[in-house]
C-alpha positions as CSV (number, residue, x, y, z in Angstrom):
1,M,43.6,117.3,68.0
2,T,44.1,120.6,69.7
3,Q,42.2,122.7,72.1
4,L,41.6,126.4,71.8
5,T,41.2,128.2,75.0
6,R,37.4,128.2,75.5
7,P,35.7,131.0,77.5
8,L,35.7,130.0,81.1
9,P,32.6,130.9,83.3
10,T,33.3,133.7,85.7
11,S,32.5,133.0,89.3
12,K,33.2,134.7,92.6
13,S,33.7,131.3,94.1
14,G,37.4,130.4,94.1
15,P,36.9,126.6,94.4
16,L,34.3,126.5,91.6
17,Q,36.6,128.5,89.4
18,S,39.5,126.1,90.2
19,I,37.4,123.1,89.4
20,T,36.3,124.6,86.1
21,R,39.9,125.3,85.1
22,L,40.9,121.8,86.1
23,R,38.2,120.3,84.0
24,H,39.3,122.5,81.1
25,H,42.9,121.5,81.6
26,F,42.0,117.8,81.4
27,S,39.5,118.1,78.6
28,R,39.5,115.4,75.9
29,D,41.0,117.7,73.3
30,N,43.8,118.8,75.6
31,V,44.6,115.3,76.6
32,T,44.7,114.2,72.9
33,L,47.0,117.1,72.1
34,A,49.3,116.3,74.9
35,V,49.5,112.7,73.9
36,L,50.2,113.6,70.2
37,L,52.9,116.1,71.2
38,V,54.7,113.6,73.4
39,I,54.5,111.0,70.6
40,F,55.9,113.4,68.0
41,S,58.6,114.6,70.4
42,T,59.7,111.1,71.1
43,L,59.8,110.2,67.4
44,M,61.9,113.3,66.5
45,A,64.3,112.6,69.4
46,A,64.8,109.0,68.2
47,F,65.0,109.7,64.5
48,I,66.7,113.1,64.3
49,V,68.5,114.1,67.5
50,A,69.8,110.7,68.7
51,P,71.4,109.7,65.3
52,L,73.2,113.0,65.1
53,L,74.5,112.7,68.7
54,A,75.7,109.2,67.9
55,M,77.6,110.4,64.9
56,L,79.2,113.3,66.9
57,Q,80.1,110.8,69.6
58,K,81.7,108.5,67.1
59,S,83.9,111.3,65.7
60,V,85.7,111.6,69.1
61,Q,86.3,107.8,69.5
62,N,88.8,105.4,68.0
63,A,88.1,102.1,66.2
64,E,87.7,100.4,69.6
65,G,85.2,102.9,70.8
66,D,87.6,104.7,73.3
67,F,87.4,108.4,73.7
68,V,90.2,110.2,72.0
69,G,89.0,113.8,72.0
70,L,90.0,115.8,68.9
71,A,92.7,113.4,67.8
72,N,90.6,112.3,64.8
73,F,90.2,115.9,63.7
74,A,93.9,116.5,64.0
75,T,94.5,113.5,61.8
76,Y,92.0,114.8,59.3
77,F,93.6,118.2,59.0
78,A,97.1,116.6,58.9
79,S,96.1,114.6,55.8
80,P,96.7,116.6,52.6
81,A,94.2,114.5,50.6
82,L,91.4,115.0,53.1
83,W,92.1,118.7,53.4
84,Q,92.1,119.0,49.6
85,S,88.6,117.4,49.5
86,L,87.3,120.2,51.8
87,Q,88.8,122.8,49.5
88,N,87.4,121.1,46.4
89,T,83.9,121.0,48.0
90,V,83.9,124.7,48.8
91,V,85.2,125.6,45.3
92,I,82.6,123.5,43.5
93,G,79.9,124.9,45.8
94,V,80.8,128.5,45.1
95,V,81.2,128.0,41.4
96,V,78.0,126.1,40.9
97,T,76.0,128.5,43.1
98,V,77.1,131.5,41.1
99,I,76.4,129.9,37.8
100,V,73.0,128.6,38.8
101,G,72.1,131.9,40.5
102,L,72.7,133.8,37.2
103,L,71.0,131.2,35.0
104,A,68.0,130.7,37.3
105,F,67.4,134.4,37.8
106,G,67.5,135.1,34.1
107,F,65.1,132.2,33.4
108,A,62.7,133.3,36.2
109,F,62.9,136.9,35.1
110,A,61.9,135.8,31.6
111,L,58.9,133.8,32.9
112,T,57.6,136.6,35.2
113,R,58.7,139.9,33.7
114,S,58.4,139.4,29.9
115,C,55.6,138.7,27.4
116,M,57.5,136.0,25.5
117,P,55.5,133.0,24.2
118,F,55.5,129.4,25.5
119,K,56.0,130.3,29.1
120,G,54.1,127.2,30.2
121,V,56.4,125.0,28.1
122,F,59.5,126.6,29.5
123,T,58.2,126.3,33.1
124,V,57.7,122.5,32.6
125,I,61.1,122.0,31.0
126,G,62.9,124.1,33.6
127,S,61.5,122.0,36.4
128,A,62.1,118.6,34.7
129,P,65.5,117.8,36.2
130,I,64.0,117.8,39.7
131,L,62.2,114.6,38.8
132,S,65.4,112.6,38.2
133,P,68.2,111.5,40.5
134,S,71.3,113.5,40.3
135,L,72.9,110.4,38.7
136,L,71.0,110.9,35.5
137,P,72.7,114.2,34.3
138,A,76.1,112.7,35.3
139,I,75.4,109.6,33.1
140,S,74.2,111.8,30.3
141,L,77.4,113.8,30.4
142,I,79.4,110.7,30.1
143,Y,77.5,109.8,26.9
144,L,78.0,113.4,25.6
145,F,81.5,114.3,26.7
146,G,83.1,111.1,28.0
147,N,86.1,109.3,26.4
148,Q,83.6,107.8,23.9
149,G,81.2,110.8,23.9
150,I,79.6,112.1,20.8
151,A,80.5,115.7,21.6
152,K,83.8,115.4,23.6
153,E,85.5,117.8,21.1
154,M,83.4,120.6,22.6
155,L,85.6,120.4,25.8
156,F,88.7,121.4,23.8
157,G,90.8,118.5,25.1
158,H,89.6,118.8,28.8
159,S,88.2,115.8,30.6
160,I,84.6,115.6,31.7
161,Y,85.8,113.4,34.6
162,G,86.6,115.9,37.3
163,P,85.6,119.4,38.4
164,I,84.2,120.3,34.9
165,G,81.8,117.3,34.9
166,I,80.8,117.8,38.5
167,A,80.1,121.4,38.0
168,I,78.0,120.9,34.8
169,G,76.1,118.0,36.4
170,L,75.2,119.9,39.5
171,V,74.3,123.0,37.6
172,L,71.7,121.0,35.7
173,W,70.4,119.2,38.8
174,T,70.1,122.2,41.1
175,F,68.7,124.6,38.5
176,P,65.0,123.8,39.1
177,H,65.4,124.3,42.9
178,A,66.7,127.9,42.4
179,L,64.2,128.5,39.6
180,M,61.2,127.8,41.9
181,I,62.4,130.0,44.7
182,I,63.4,133.0,42.5
183,S,60.2,132.7,40.4
184,T,58.1,133.0,43.5
185,S,60.0,136.1,44.7
186,L,59.6,137.8,41.4
187,K,55.9,137.1,41.1
188,T,55.0,139.2,44.2
189,S,55.9,142.7,42.9
190,D,53.9,145.9,43.3
191,A,53.1,147.5,40.0
192,R,52.9,150.9,41.7
193,L,56.7,150.9,42.1
194,Y,57.2,150.5,38.4
195,E,54.6,153.2,37.7
196,A,56.5,155.6,39.9
197,A,59.8,154.7,38.2
198,K,58.1,155.3,34.8
199,A,56.7,158.6,36.0
200,L,60.2,159.7,37.0
201,N,61.6,158.8,33.6
202,T,63.8,156.1,35.1
203,S,65.5,154.0,32.5
204,S,64.8,150.2,32.3
205,V,68.3,149.3,33.6
206,R,68.1,151.7,36.5
207,T,64.6,150.4,37.3
208,F,66.0,146.9,37.4
209,F,68.6,147.7,39.9
210,L,66.4,150.0,42.0
211,V,63.1,148.1,42.0
212,T,63.3,144.6,40.6
213,L,66.5,143.4,42.2
214,P,65.9,144.8,45.7
215,G,62.4,143.3,45.7
216,A,63.7,139.9,44.8
217,K,67.0,140.0,46.8
218,Y,65.8,137.8,49.7
219,G,64.4,135.2,47.4
220,L,67.6,135.3,45.4
221,I,69.8,134.9,48.6
222,S,67.6,132.0,49.8
223,A,68.0,130.3,46.4
224,L,71.8,130.7,46.5
225,I,71.9,129.2,49.9
226,V,69.7,126.3,48.9
227,V,71.9,125.6,45.9
228,F,75.1,125.8,47.8
229,T,73.7,123.3,50.4
230,L,72.6,120.9,47.7
231,V,76.0,121.1,45.9
232,V,78.2,120.5,48.9
233,C,76.0,117.6,50.1
234,D,75.4,115.8,46.8
235,F,77.0,112.4,46.4
236,G,75.6,111.1,43.1
237,V,77.3,113.4,40.6
238,P,80.8,113.4,42.1
239,K,80.6,109.6,42.5
240,V,79.7,109.0,38.9
241,I,81.7,111.6,37.0
242,G,84.2,113.0,39.6
243,G,87.1,110.9,38.6
244,Q,90.0,111.6,41.0
245,Y,88.6,114.9,42.1
246,N,87.4,114.1,45.6
247,V,84.9,116.0,47.6
248,L,83.6,115.5,51.2
249,A,80.5,113.4,50.2
250,T,82.6,110.9,48.3
251,D,85.2,110.9,51.1
252,I,82.6,109.8,53.5
253,F,81.6,106.9,51.2
254,K,85.2,105.8,50.8
255,Q,86.0,106.0,54.5
256,V,82.9,104.0,55.5
257,V,82.4,101.5,52.6
258,G,85.9,101.3,51.2
259,Q,88.1,101.4,54.4
260,Q,85.5,100.6,57.1
261,N,86.9,103.6,59.0
262,F,83.8,104.7,60.7
263,A,85.5,107.1,63.1
264,M,87.1,109.0,60.2
265,G,83.8,108.8,58.3
266,A,82.2,110.5,61.3
267,V,84.8,113.2,61.3
268,T,84.3,113.9,57.6
269,S,80.6,114.0,58.2
270,V,81.1,116.7,60.9
271,M,83.2,118.7,58.3
272,L,80.3,118.3,55.8
273,L,77.8,119.3,58.4
274,L,79.5,122.6,59.1
275,P,79.0,124.3,55.7
276,A,75.4,123.0,55.6
277,L,74.7,124.4,59.1
278,L,76.3,127.8,58.1
279,A,74.1,127.9,55.0
280,F,71.1,126.9,57.1
281,A,71.8,129.7,59.6
282,G,72.1,132.2,56.7
283,D,68.8,131.1,55.3
284,R,67.1,131.6,58.7
285,W,68.6,135.0,59.0
286,V,67.3,135.9,55.5
287,Q,63.8,134.7,56.4
288,K,63.7,136.9,59.5
289,K,64.9,139.9,57.5
290,Q,62.5,139.4,54.7
291,Q,59.5,141.7,54.7
292,N,56.2,141.4,53.0
293,L,56.4,143.7,50.0
294,F,52.9,142.8,48.7
295,D,49.9,143.9,50.8
296,A,46.2,144.4,50.3
297,R,46.7,147.7,48.5
298,S,49.3,146.4,46.2
299,V,48.7,145.9,42.5
300,A,50.1,142.9,40.8
301,Y,52.7,143.7,38.2
302,Q,51.8,142.8,34.6
303,P,54.7,143.2,32.1
304,E,54.0,145.1,28.9
305,P,55.2,143.8,25.5
306,N,58.7,144.8,24.5
307,R,60.0,143.2,21.3
308,L,63.7,143.5,22.2
309,R,63.3,142.2,25.8
310,D,60.9,139.5,24.9
311,G,63.0,138.2,22.0
312,A,66.1,138.1,24.2
313,C,64.2,136.3,26.9
314,L,62.9,133.8,24.4
315,L,66.4,133.1,23.1
316,F,67.8,132.7,26.6
317,C,65.1,130.3,27.8
318,S,65.3,128.4,24.5
319,L,69.1,127.8,25.1
320,I,68.6,126.7,28.7
321,S,65.7,124.4,27.7
322,L,67.7,122.9,24.9
323,A,70.5,122.1,27.3
324,I,68.1,120.4,29.7
325,L,66.3,118.5,27.0
326,S,69.6,117.4,25.5
327,V,70.7,115.9,28.8
328,I,67.4,114.1,29.4
329,A,67.2,112.9,25.7
330,M,70.8,111.7,25.8
331,A,70.0,109.6,28.9
332,V,67.0,108.1,27.1
333,Y,69.0,107.5,24.0
334,G,71.8,105.9,25.9
335,S,69.4,103.6,27.6
336,L,68.2,102.3,24.2
337,V,71.6,101.8,22.6
338,T,72.5,98.1,22.6
339,F,76.2,98.5,23.6
340,W,77.7,101.9,23.6
341,P,79.7,102.9,21.5
342,W,80.3,99.8,19.4
343,N,76.8,98.7,18.7
344,T,74.4,101.7,18.5
345,A,71.4,99.7,17.3
346,L,68.3,100.7,19.3
347,S,66.7,98.1,21.5
348,L,65.1,97.6,24.9
349,N,67.9,95.2,26.0
350,N,69.2,97.5,28.7
351,Y,65.8,97.4,30.4
352,N,66.1,93.7,30.9
353,F,67.9,94.2,34.2
354,T,68.1,90.5,35.0
355,E,70.9,90.2,32.4
356,F,73.0,92.8,34.1
357,S,72.2,92.4,37.8
358,T,71.2,89.6,40.1
359,Y,68.6,91.9,41.5
360,G,66.8,92.4,38.2
361,W,63.7,94.6,38.5
362,A,63.5,94.2,42.2
363,P,65.2,97.5,43.1
364,Y,62.6,99.4,41.0
365,F,59.7,97.8,42.7
366,S,61.5,98.3,46.1
367,S,61.6,102.0,45.3
368,L,57.9,102.0,44.4
369,K,57.1,100.4,47.7
370,L,59.5,102.7,49.6
371,A,58.1,105.8,47.9
372,G,54.5,104.8,48.5
373,M,55.1,104.1,52.2
374,V,57.1,107.4,52.6
375,A,54.3,109.4,50.9
376,L,51.5,107.8,53.0
377,A,53.2,107.7,56.4
378,G,55.2,110.9,55.9
379,T,52.2,112.9,54.9
380,L,50.2,111.7,57.8
381,V,52.9,112.4,60.4
382,I,54.0,115.7,58.9
383,F,50.5,117.2,58.5
384,T,49.2,116.0,61.9
385,C,52.3,117.3,63.7
386,A,52.1,120.7,61.9
387,Y,48.5,120.9,62.9
388,C,49.3,120.3,66.5
389,I,52.0,122.9,66.4
390,E,50.1,125.6,64.5
391,K,46.6,125.2,65.8
392,G,47.4,124.2,69.4
393,Q,47.0,126.8,72.2
394,S,48.2,124.7,75.1
395,F,51.7,123.3,75.9
396,A,53.5,126.2,74.2
397,P,57.1,125.1,75.3
398,L,56.6,121.6,73.8
399,R,55.1,123.0,70.6
400,N,58.1,125.4,70.2
401,L,60.5,122.5,70.7
402,L,58.7,120.5,68.0
403,Q,58.9,123.5,65.6
404,M,62.6,123.7,66.1
405,L,63.1,120.0,65.6
406,A,61.0,120.1,62.5
407,I,63.3,122.6,60.9
408,L,66.5,120.8,61.9
409,P,66.6,118.1,59.1
410,M,67.0,120.8,56.5
411,A,70.5,121.6,57.8
412,V,71.6,117.9,57.9
413,P,73.1,116.4,54.7
414,G,71.7,113.1,53.6
415,M,75.0,111.2,54.0
416,V,75.5,112.6,57.5
417,L,72.0,111.5,58.5
418,G,72.5,108.1,57.0
419,L,75.8,107.6,58.8
420,G,74.2,108.7,62.1
421,Y,71.5,106.0,61.5
422,I,74.3,103.4,61.3
423,F,75.9,104.4,64.5
424,F,72.6,104.7,66.4
425,F,70.4,101.8,65.1
426,N,73.1,99.3,64.6
427,H,73.9,99.3,68.3
428,S,73.0,96.1,70.1
429,D,71.7,98.0,73.2
430,N,69.3,100.0,71.1
431,P,65.7,98.6,71.4
432,L,65.0,99.9,67.9
433,S,67.9,98.0,66.4
434,W,65.5,95.5,64.8
435,I,64.6,98.1,62.1
436,Y,68.2,98.1,60.9
437,G,68.5,96.4,57.5
438,T,64.8,96.5,56.9
439,L,62.6,98.6,54.6
440,T,61.4,100.4,57.7
441,I,64.7,102.2,58.3
442,L,64.7,103.4,54.7
443,V,61.2,104.8,55.1
444,V,62.0,106.5,58.4
445,N,65.3,107.9,57.1
446,T,63.7,109.3,53.9
447,I,60.8,110.9,55.8
448,T,63.3,112.5,58.3
449,H,65.6,113.7,55.5
450,Y,62.8,115.5,53.6
451,Y,60.7,116.4,56.7
452,T,61.3,120.2,56.8
453,V,59.9,121.1,53.3
454,G,56.7,119.1,53.9
455,H,56.4,120.7,57.4
456,M,56.8,124.2,56.0
457,T,54.2,123.5,53.3
458,A,51.7,122.2,55.9
459,V,52.2,125.2,58.2
460,T,51.8,127.6,55.3
461,A,48.5,126.0,54.4
462,L,47.3,125.9,58.0
463,K,48.1,129.6,58.5
464,Q,45.7,130.5,55.7
465,L,42.8,128.9,57.5
466,P,40.5,131.3,59.3
467,G,40.9,131.2,63.0
468,E,37.1,131.3,63.3
469,I,36.9,127.6,62.4
470,E,38.4,126.4,65.7
471,A,36.6,129.2,67.6
472,I,33.2,128.1,66.2
473,S,33.9,124.5,66.9
474,A,34.9,125.3,70.5
475,S,31.7,127.4,71.1
476,L,29.5,124.5,69.7
477,N,31.4,122.0,71.9
478,I,32.4,120.0,68.8
479,P,35.4,117.7,69.3
480,Q,38.5,119.1,67.7
481,F,39.3,115.9,65.8
482,K,35.9,116.2,64.0
483,T,36.8,119.7,62.8
484,F,40.2,118.4,61.7
485,L,38.6,115.6,59.7
486,K,35.6,117.4,58.2
487,V,37.0,120.9,57.7
488,T,40.8,121.2,57.9
489,I,41.7,118.2,55.8
490,P,39.2,118.9,52.9
491,V,40.3,122.6,52.7
492,C,44.0,121.7,52.9
493,T,43.8,118.9,50.4
494,P,46.0,120.7,47.8
495,A,48.8,121.1,50.4
496,I,48.4,117.5,51.5
497,L,48.7,116.3,47.9
498,E,51.7,118.6,47.4
499,I,53.4,117.0,50.5
500,A,52.7,113.5,49.3
501,T,53.9,114.1,45.8
502,Y,57.1,115.8,47.1
503,L,57.9,112.9,49.4
504,F,57.1,110.3,46.7
505,V,59.3,111.9,44.1
506,N,62.2,112.4,46.5
507,A,61.9,108.9,47.8
508,M,62.3,107.7,44.2
509,T,65.3,109.8,43.4
510,T,67.3,110.0,46.7
511,T,70.7,108.3,47.0
512,S,72.9,109.9,49.6
513,A,70.7,109.4,52.6
514,I,70.1,105.7,52.1
515,V,73.3,104.5,50.4
516,F,74.5,103.1,53.8
517,L,71.2,101.6,55.0
518,Y,69.8,99.3,52.3
519,A,70.0,95.5,52.5
520,S,70.1,93.0,49.6
521,D,66.4,92.7,49.6
522,T,65.6,96.4,50.1
523,M,68.0,98.0,47.5
524,P,66.2,101.0,45.9
525,A,66.4,101.9,42.2
526,S,68.7,104.9,42.7
527,V,71.3,102.8,44.5
528,S,71.0,100.2,41.7
529,V,71.8,102.9,39.2
530,L,75.0,103.7,41.2
531,N,76.0,100.0,41.5
532,M,75.5,99.3,37.8
533,D,77.4,102.4,36.8
534,D,80.3,101.3,39.1
535,A,80.3,97.9,37.4
536,G,80.7,99.6,34.0
537,Q,77.1,98.9,32.9
538,T,76.3,102.5,31.9
539,G,73.4,101.5,29.5
540,P,71.4,99.6,32.2
541,A,72.2,102.3,34.7
542,A,70.8,104.9,32.3
543,A,67.7,102.7,31.7
544,M,67.0,102.5,35.5
545,A,67.5,106.3,35.9
546,V,65.0,106.8,33.0
547,M,62.5,104.5,34.7
548,I,62.8,106.7,37.9
549,L,62.3,109.8,35.8
550,L,59.2,108.5,34.1
551,T,57.7,107.3,37.3
552,A,58.3,110.6,39.0
553,A,56.9,112.5,36.0
554,A,53.8,110.3,36.0
555,V,53.1,110.9,39.7
556,K,53.6,114.6,39.1
557,L,51.1,114.6,36.3
558,M,48.6,112.8,38.5
559,H,49.2,115.4,41.2
560,L,48.4,118.2,38.8
561,G,45.2,116.5,37.8
562,A,44.2,115.9,41.4
563,N,45.0,119.5,42.2
564,C,42.5,120.7,39.6
565,L,39.8,118.6,41.1
566,S,40.8,119.7,44.6
567,D,40.7,123.3,43.6
568,K,37.1,122.9,42.3
569,Y,36.1,121.2,45.5
570,T,37.8,123.9,47.7
571,Q,36.1,126.7,45.7
572,A,32.7,125.0,46.1
573,W,33.3,124.7,49.8
574,R,34.3,128.3,50.2
575,N,31.2,129.4,48.2
576,R,28.9,127.6,50.6
């Protein structure tokens, strides 16, 4: 896999030293590393860089493919409706980000800084929405607050179809993402700082603003940036419950699917790419500024019981959990109602998808196949590439380039990436055009879309491995690939399982990245939910969304079980 720089024999003979260096340069491990780096660089150029360049090229062309410069952008900004969509996107992004930031911070604070009961239960409930497509909370809100909703009076005459519905749906869907990041930042706190504050008779409120908040500020900022990016890039919630309130993501869909105006769709994609890139740049800046506040001398903070604080935290988490469970339960209930709202008898009729769609159960099994292929192929590519980048010692420029390309997909919205795939792979001169319209392009697109998180997970796990492993292998003249197979993979099994589970769940729930790329025989379940909802078949759409949720939850449970076994194996290996 890689080749650490092995000690070279010293010699006064110049030719002998040159020959030794030449043999080292062309060693088997170095050649293997070079081949793998070239392969990964080619794949990233073809599946990340080229589609984005094709999309940018299309934005400065007319319908005939002629170069028109910035004329398309001038048309965009001259259109009041399109300009309004940009403003709507920013407004929704800011509002949802602020709300989620406050709610997730309070929830994470209760989990990490209080002694309230049922923390494990609240953790599971708080993370539950991440297992469902964003379409599920939107459908649930229709059952709850729609024109025939059971609780529409709670909106005091306002309609759920518009900014209110979009904001509520996205708050529910993005909440777990912010919760995970903020919880992690709050867990790593030094108890000595709190002891010092207590010794100085500092009040609890003052301690919060002087110790707790500064210690978690970078995690909080990262969470806000992630939420803002997810909100402005989401397509499912605005499509289902947005009504006439247009945002950039739905504009791209209308331009491409509704009007077949690919040039204007590319322009809108560029406009959607800008806030995502700004958020990505902000997150990179935060990561560079962040300092390690927990070292070997630090003492982990353990909260002390406080009846008033713990009671308030329990009440707060109970209300948030009730809202999440209500949305999920409403989706399940809606999927079991025979015909909402006129026939509320419970049945499994909505799960007989052949009665509502010509595709029947095929989209669900297509999603299972897609998710399985993404998990297997994606995990293999991501972990192997991360290993080459992190553990390699040669070819530093190429490894640095790969590291940069591995981070790039995080800044690209799913719909922008999907549209770029249309322009690039649907071109007759492209030798890879054969994958267009097949399951292969869905697999490649999904792996690319979620590549960065898996890569960061793999790099984090590899950084924790002792450097002596490769050094010992080199000194014993053991091929690097044997060390990789016999040591690295077994020790990093928890991270590998985490990557595979992450890819599987997201492949089941994704919509925006593949909504332009599926064919009639490769339609995934998430797109089937969207199509059935468009056709007015809300019950079957809810049923398919519930099937996605249950499948993702089952895989997550299996992952937790496998992790327990893996932890035991890893601990046994370390004790050897």
